C-alpha positions, 0 to 999 in steps of 0.5 A, spaced: 747 494 432 743 488 428 745 481 429 750 478 425 747 472 421 751 465 422 756 464 415 751 457 412 751 454 407 745 450 406 745 446 401 753 443 402 751 437 399 750 440 392 756 444 394 760 439 391 758 440 384 765 442 381 768 435 383 766 431 377 763 425 379 765 419 375 758 414 373 756 408 378 758 403 372 763 403 367 762 399 361 767 397 356 765 394 349 769 390 344 767 388 339 766 380 336 763 377 330 756 373 331 755 372 323 761 370 318 756 372 312 754 379 315 760 381 320 755 384 324 758 387 330 755 386 337 756 389 343 759 384 349 760 388 357 767 386 359 768 389 365 763 393 371 767 398 376 762 400 381 766 407 383 760 410 387 762 408 394 769 413 395 764 418 391 759 417 396 764 418 402 766 423 400 760 427 399 759 426 407 766 428 409 766 434 413 772 438 418 771 440 423 775 445 428 772 449 434 776 456 438 774 456 446 774 462 451 773 460 458 767 463 462 765 463 469 770 463 476 773 458 474 775 460 466 771 453 463 771 452 457 765 455 453 765 455 445 766 460 441 767 460 434 766 452 429 767 453 422 766 446 418 769 445 412 767 440 406 771 436 403 774 440 398 776 445 404 770 449 401 765 453 408 760 449 410 759 454 417 764 458 420 761 463 425 763 466 432 758 464 437 757 468 443 757 464 450 751 463 455 755 465 460 760 471 461 766 471 459 772 471 463 778 469 459 778 471 451 784 466 451 786 470 445 793 468 443 791 460 442 783 462 441 785 468 436 778 471 439 777 478 442 771 482 445 769 485 439 768 478 435 763 476 440 759 483 441 755 481 434 756 473 435 751 468 433 747 466 440 749 458 442 742 455 442 741 458 435 749 455 433 749 449 436 742 447 432 745 448 427 751 445 427 748 439 429 744 439 422 750 439 418 754 434 422 748 429 423 750 424 419 757 426 416 764 423 417 767 428 421 775 429 421 778 433 426 785 433 431 782 431 438 776 431 436 773 429 444 775 437 446 771 440 440 764 435 442 765 437 450 764 444 448 759 442 443 756 438 448 754 432 444 758 427 441 757 422 434 758 414 434 766 413 433 764 411 426 762 418 424 769 420 427 776 421 424 780 423 429 788 425 426 790 426 433 789 419 434 791 414 428 797 411 430 799 411 423 799 418 422 804 419 428 808 413 424 808 417 417 810 423 421 815 419 425 812 421 432 812 415 438 807 420 442 800 424 440 803 430 436 799 436 436 796 439 430 801 444 428 807 439 428 803 435 424 801 440 418 809 441 419 812 434 419 806 432 413 804 437 410 810 442 409 806 447 412 806 452 418 800 454 422 798 456 429 803 463 426 800 467 431 794 465 435 789 460 432 784 460 426 779 455 426 779 455 418 786 454 417 786 448 422 781 445 419 783 444 412 789 442 415 786 437 419 783 435 412 790 434 408 792 430 413 785 425 414 787 425 406 795 423 405 791 416 408 784 416 407 785 409 403 788 406 408 784 409 414 778 408 410 780 401 408 781 399 416 774 402 418 771 398 414 775 391 415 773 392 423 767 393 421 766 386 418 770 383 424 764 386 428 759 382 425 763 375 424 763 370 431 770 370 431 770 377 434 765 376 440 768 371 446 764 364 446 760 366 452 757 371 450 755 366 442 753 361 447 748 364 451 
């Protein structure tokens, strides 16, 4: 049986063609008279609005979710499925992935993975190479991303991660005091019931993305402010500044 090729959209950034991008600058014109004799009308620039920042960021934003199985005698977690969607929820990558070790626990009630899913799955190293290329320059939205990156075997800087499990303002919005599950957040904030049976990485990735969008503006403003503070002298202790 031929091996199933991974579902990869290598032109992901161009896949946002259906989003109507506003122009980088918006110019309004106001008519005024420059010569009372001929009432010549000339344009005057009254406002210039740069709209590019938000759209550039959204074109780089993706949501990630992974499903794991147990391998070896200790039934250690291993990657068995990975899904990545763009800002519009469209699939960029969605594949079952064959672990390097023998699967000893499919964890089907939670992972949704069954033996036949992995028979023609993408080899681990091939999948990992594709996933790294997709994520390398992206802003990654996910829920408890440390679990996903642990099974992927690599990580990315904190300024590229938006973790809905860690963001305190989402907990406040949901009326929760402790770290919530994705299932609880989706129900409270989106009115959406997910994971009714086994988990689906595509369903979870889209739910995480929609939760992020609820506080996107506030979240990104905080990131921008914290980045500016990092380069401010008041951020650093005196003993470091004086060295």
